[in-house]
N, CA, C and O atoms as a GROMACS GRO file, in nm:
protein
  252
    1UNK      N    1  28.412  -3.376  23.294
    1UNK     CA    2  28.450  -3.441  23.170
    1UNK      C    3  28.447  -3.338  23.058
    1UNK      O    4  28.356  -3.257  23.048
    2UNK      N    5  28.548  -3.343  22.974
    2UNK     CA    6  28.558  -3.252  22.860
    2UNK      C    7  28.451  -3.284  22.757
    2UNK      O    8  28.424  -3.401  22.728
    3UNK      N    9  28.391  -3.180  22.701
    3UNK     CA   10  28.297  -3.200  22.591
    3UNK      C   11  28.377  -3.232  22.466
    3UNK      O   12  28.450  -3.148  22.414
    4UNK      N   13  28.362  -3.354  22.418
    4UNK     CA   14  28.436  -3.399  22.301
    4UNK      C   15  28.348  -3.391  22.178
    4UNK      O   16  28.225  -3.398  22.186
    5UNK      N   17  28.413  -3.376  22.063
    5UNK     CA   18  28.341  -3.379  21.937
    5UNK      C   19  28.303  -3.525  21.908
    5UNK      O   20  28.353  -3.618  21.971
    6UNK      N   21  28.216  -3.541  21.810
    6UNK     CA   22  28.176  -3.675  21.769
    6UNK      C   23  28.298  -3.755  21.725
    6UNK      O   24  28.313  -3.872  21.761
    7UNK      N   25  28.384  -3.692  21.648
    7UNK     CA   26  28.503  -3.760  21.598
    7UNK      C   27  28.597  -3.800  21.711
    7UNK      O   28  28.658  -3.907  21.707
    8UNK      N   29  28.609  -3.714  21.811
    8UNK     CA   30  28.692  -3.747  21.928
    8UNK      C   31  28.633  -3.866  22.005
    8UNK      O   32  28.706  -3.951  22.054
    9UNK      N   33  28.502  -3.870  22.014
    9UNK     CA   34  28.436  -3.982  22.082
    9UNK      C   35  28.463  -4.113  22.008
    9UNK      O   36  28.486  -4.216  22.071
   10UNK      N   37  28.458  -4.109  21.876
   10UNK     CA   38  28.488  -4.230  21.799
   10UNK      C   39  28.632  -4.274  21.819
   10UNK      O   40  28.659  -4.393  21.836
   11UNK      N   41  28.723  -4.179  21.818
   11UNK     CA   42  28.865  -4.212  21.837
   11UNK      C   43  28.887  -4.271  21.976
   11UNK      O   44  28.960  -4.369  21.991
   12UNK      N   45  28.827  -4.212  22.076
   12UNK     CA   46  28.840  -4.263  22.212
   12UNK      C   47  28.782  -4.404  22.222
   12UNK      O   48  28.839  -4.491  22.288
   13UNK      N   49  28.670  -4.428  22.156
   13UNK     CA   50  28.610  -4.562  22.156
   13UNK      C   51  28.704  -4.664  22.093
   13UNK      O   52  28.714  -4.777  22.142
   14UNK      N   53  28.772  -4.626  21.986
   14UNK     CA   54  28.869  -4.715  21.923
   14UNK      C   55  28.986  -4.745  22.018
   14UNK      O   56  29.031  -4.859  22.027
   15UNK      N   57  29.032  -4.642  22.088
   15UNK     CA   58  29.141  -4.661  22.184
   15UNK      C   59  29.099  -4.756  22.296
   15UNK      O   60  29.176  -4.842  22.337
   16UNK      N   61  28.978  -4.739  22.343
   16UNK     CA   62  28.926  -4.826  22.450
   16UNK      C   63  28.916  -4.970  22.399
   16UNK      O   64  28.951  -5.063  22.471
   17UNK      N   65  28.868  -4.987  22.277
   17UNK     CA   66  28.858  -5.121  22.220
   17UNK      C   67  28.996  -5.187  22.213
   17UNK      O   68  29.010  -5.305  22.244
   18UNK      N   69  29.096  -5.110  22.172
   18UNK     CA   70  29.232  -5.165  22.168
   18UNK      C   71  29.279  -5.207  22.306
   18UNK      O   72  29.345  -5.310  22.320
   19UNK      N   73  29.247  -5.129  22.408
   19UNK     CA   74  29.283  -5.164  22.545
   19UNK      C   75  29.213  -5.293  22.588
   19UNK      O   76  29.273  -5.378  22.654
   20UNK      N   77  29.086  -5.306  22.549
   20UNK     CA   78  29.010  -5.426  22.585
   20UNK      C   79  29.066  -5.552  22.519
   20UNK      O   80  29.051  -5.662  22.572
   21UNK      N   81  29.129  -5.535  22.406
   21UNK     CA   82  29.183  -5.650  22.333
   21UNK      C   83  29.317  -5.697  22.391
   21UNK      O   84  29.367  -5.803  22.353
   22UNK      N   85  29.374  -5.621  22.482
   22UNK     CA   86  29.500  -5.658  22.546
   22UNK      C   87  29.476  -5.776  22.641
   22UNK      O   88  29.400  -5.762  22.737
   23UNK      N   89  29.539  -5.890  22.616
   23UNK     CA   90  29.515  -6.007  22.701
   23UNK      C   91  29.576  -5.994  22.841
   23UNK      O   92  29.550  -6.078  22.927
   24UNK      N   93  29.655  -5.890  22.864
   24UNK     CA   94  29.723  -5.876  22.993
   24UNK      C   95  29.650  -5.786  23.092
   24UNK      O   96  29.699  -5.766  23.203
   25UNK      N   97  29.534  -5.731  23.054
   25UNK     CA   98  29.464  -5.645  23.149
   25UNK      C   99  29.381  -5.730  23.244
   25UNK      O  100  29.341  -5.842  23.213
   26UNK      N  101  29.357  -5.674  23.359
   26UNK     CA  102  29.280  -5.746  23.460
   26UNK      C  103  29.131  -5.738  23.431
   26UNK      O  104  29.087  -5.659  23.347
   27UNK      N  105  29.055  -5.820  23.498
   27UNK     CA  106  28.910  -5.817  23.485
   27UNK      C  107  28.855  -5.681  23.526
   27UNK      O  108  28.766  -5.628  23.460
   28UNK      N  109  28.908  -5.626  23.634
   28UNK     CA  110  28.862  -5.496  23.681
   28UNK      C  111  28.889  -5.387  23.577
   28UNK      O  112  28.805  -5.301  23.553
   29UNK      N  113  29.007  -5.392  23.516
   29UNK     CA  114  29.040  -5.296  23.411
   29UNK      C  115  28.947  -5.313  23.292
   29UNK      O  116  28.900  -5.215  23.233
   30UNK      N  117  28.920  -5.438  23.256
   30UNK     CA  118  28.830  -5.467  23.144
   30UNK      C  119  28.692  -5.406  23.169
   30UNK      O  120  28.634  -5.343  23.080
   31UNK      N  121  28.641  -5.425  23.289
   31UNK     CA  122  28.509  -5.371  23.323
   31UNK      C  123  28.509  -5.219  23.318
   31UNK      O  124  28.414  -5.158  23.269
   32UNK      N  125  28.617  -5.158  23.368
   32UNK     CA  126  28.627  -5.012  23.366
   32UNK      C  127  28.629  -4.960  23.222
   32UNK      O  128  28.557  -4.866  23.189
   33UNK      N  129  28.710  -5.021  23.138
   33UNK     CA  130  28.717  -4.978  22.998
   33UNK      C  131  28.585  -5.002  22.926
   33UNK      O  132  28.542  -4.919  22.846
   34UNK      N  133  28.521  -5.115  22.953
   34UNK     CA  134  28.394  -5.147  22.890
   34UNK      C  135  28.289  -5.043  22.925
   34UNK      O  136  28.217  -4.994  22.838
   35UNK      N  137  28.280  -5.010  23.053
   35UNK     CA  138  28.184  -4.910  23.098
   35UNK      C  139  28.212  -4.774  23.034
   35UNK      O  140  28.120  -4.706  22.989
   36UNK      N  141  28.339  -4.735  23.031
   36UNK     CA  142  28.378  -4.608  22.971
   36UNK      C  143  28.344  -4.605  22.822
   36UNK      O  144  28.294  -4.505  22.770
   37UNK      N  145  28.371  -4.715  22.754
   37UNK     CA  146  28.343  -4.724  22.612
   37UNK      C  147  28.194  -4.713  22.582
   37UNK      O  148  28.153  -4.641  22.491
   38UNK      N  149  28.113  -4.783  22.659
   38UNK     CA  150  27.968  -4.776  22.640
   38UNK      C  151  27.915  -4.635  22.662
   38UNK      O  152  27.829  -4.588  22.588
   39UNK      N  153  27.968  -4.568  22.762
   39UNK     CA  154  27.924  -4.431  22.790
   39UNK      C  155  27.956  -4.339  22.672
   39UNK      O  156  27.874  -4.257  22.633
   40UNK      N  157  28.075  -4.353  22.616
   40UNK     CA  158  28.114  -4.269  22.502
   40UNK      C  159  28.029  -4.300  22.380
   40UNK      O  160  27.990  -4.209  22.307
   41UNK      N  161  28.000  -4.426  22.358
   41UNK     CA  162  27.918  -4.465  22.243
   41UNK      C  163  27.776  -4.410  22.258
   41UNK      O  164  27.718  -4.364  22.161
   42UNK      N  165  27.722  -4.416  22.379
   42UNK     CA  166  27.587  -4.362  22.401
   42UNK      C  167  27.583  -4.212  22.375
   42UNK      O  168  27.488  -4.161  22.317
   43UNK      N  169  27.686  -4.142  22.419
   43UNK     CA  170  27.692  -3.998  22.395
   43UNK      C  171  27.704  -3.969  22.246
   43UNK      O  172  27.641  -3.875  22.196
   44UNK      N  173  27.782  -4.048  22.176
   44UNK     CA  174  27.797  -4.030  22.031
   44UNK      C  175  27.664  -4.056  21.960
   44UNK      O  176  27.628  -3.985  21.866
   45UNK      N  177  27.591  -4.157  22.005
   45UNK     CA  178  27.460  -4.187  21.946
   45UNK      C  179  27.363  -4.071  21.967
   45UNK      O  180  27.285  -4.038  21.878
   46UNK      N  181  27.368  -4.010  22.084
   46UNK     CA  182  27.282  -3.894  22.111
   46UNK      C  183  27.317  -3.779  22.016
   46UNK      O  184  27.229  -3.708  21.968
   47UNK      N  185  27.446  -3.762  21.991
   47UNK     CA  186  27.488  -3.656  21.899
   47UNK      C  187  27.434  -3.683  21.758
   47UNK      O  188  27.392  -3.590  21.689
   48UNK      N  189  27.434  -3.808  21.717
   48UNK     CA  190  27.381  -3.844  21.585
   48UNK      C  191  27.231  -3.816  21.580
   48UNK      O  192  27.181  -3.761  21.482
   49UNK      N  193  27.159  -3.853  21.685
   49UNK     CA  194  27.015  -3.830  21.688
   49UNK      C  195  26.983  -3.680  21.682
   49UNK      O  196  26.891  -3.639  21.612
   50UNK      N  197  27.059  -3.599  21.755
   50UNK     CA  198  27.038  -3.454  21.750
   50UNK      C  199  27.064  -3.401  21.610
   50UNK      O  200  26.992  -3.314  21.562
   51UNK      N  201  27.167  -3.452  21.545
   51UNK     CA  202  27.198  -3.408  21.409
   51UNK      C  203  27.086  -3.446  21.313
   51UNK      O  204  27.050  -3.368  21.225
   52UNK      N  205  27.029  -3.565  21.330
   52UNK     CA  206  26.917  -3.607  21.245
   52UNK      C  207  26.798  -3.513  21.260
   52UNK      O  208  26.734  -3.476  21.162
   53UNK      N  209  26.768  -3.476  21.384
   53UNK     CA  210  26.656  -3.386  21.409
   53UNK      C  211  26.682  -3.251  21.343
   53UNK      O  212  26.592  -3.193  21.282
   54UNK      N  213  26.804  -3.200  21.355
   54UNK     CA  214  26.836  -3.072  21.291
   54UNK      C  215  26.822  -3.081  21.140
   54UNK      O  216  26.771  -2.988  21.077
   55UNK      N  217  26.865  -3.191  21.082
   55UNK     CA  218  26.853  -3.209  20.937
   55UNK      C  219  26.707  -3.211  20.895
   55UNK      O  220  26.670  -3.150  20.795
   56UNK      N  221  26.623  -3.281  20.971
   56UNK     CA  222  26.480  -3.285  20.941
   56UNK      C  223  26.418  -3.145  20.947
   56UNK      O  224  26.335  -3.110  20.862
   57UNK      N  225  26.458  -3.067  21.047
   57UNK     CA  226  26.406  -2.931  21.061
   57UNK      C  227  26.449  -2.846  20.942
   57UNK      O  228  26.369  -2.772  20.885
   58UNK      N  229  26.575  -2.858  20.905
   58UNK     CA  230  26.627  -2.781  20.791
   58UNK      C  231  26.554  -2.820  20.663
   58UNK      O  232  26.518  -2.733  20.583
   59UNK      N  233  26.533  -2.950  20.642
   59UNK     CA  234  26.464  -2.995  20.522
   59UNK      C  235  26.320  -2.947  20.518
   59UNK      O  236  26.270  -2.912  20.411
   60UNK      N  237  26.252  -2.944  20.631
   60UNK     CA  238  26.114  -2.898  20.635
   60UNK      C  239  26.106  -2.748  20.605
   60UNK      O  240  26.011  -2.703  20.540
   61UNK      N  241  26.205  -2.673  20.651
   61UNK     CA  242  26.208  -2.529  20.625
   61UNK      C  243  26.230  -2.498  20.479
   61UNK      O  244  26.184  -2.396  20.428
   62UNK      N  245  26.301  -2.586  20.411
   62UNK     CA  246  26.335  -2.559  20.271
   62UNK      C  247  26.224  -2.600  20.175
   62UNK      O  248  26.233  -2.574  20.055
   63UNK      N  249  26.120  -2.664  20.227
   63UNK     CA  250  26.008  -2.705  20.139
   63UNK      C  251  25.910  -2.596  20.114
   63UNK      O  252  25.812  -2.616  20.042
   0.00000   0.00000   0.00000
């Protein structure tokens, strides 16, 4: 899997959400998209947490 930026992960999540909103997709497709979307969101959340830690470290150094 390609390492995506945070912004790319958000865009992909939006695309997946649009696919999930399609009334013509099958249940199997819905489950696949749902699982993929959750995985991307979890990775994006981890990126946010890492950024928060870096910010805290930077702020402590500047005191």
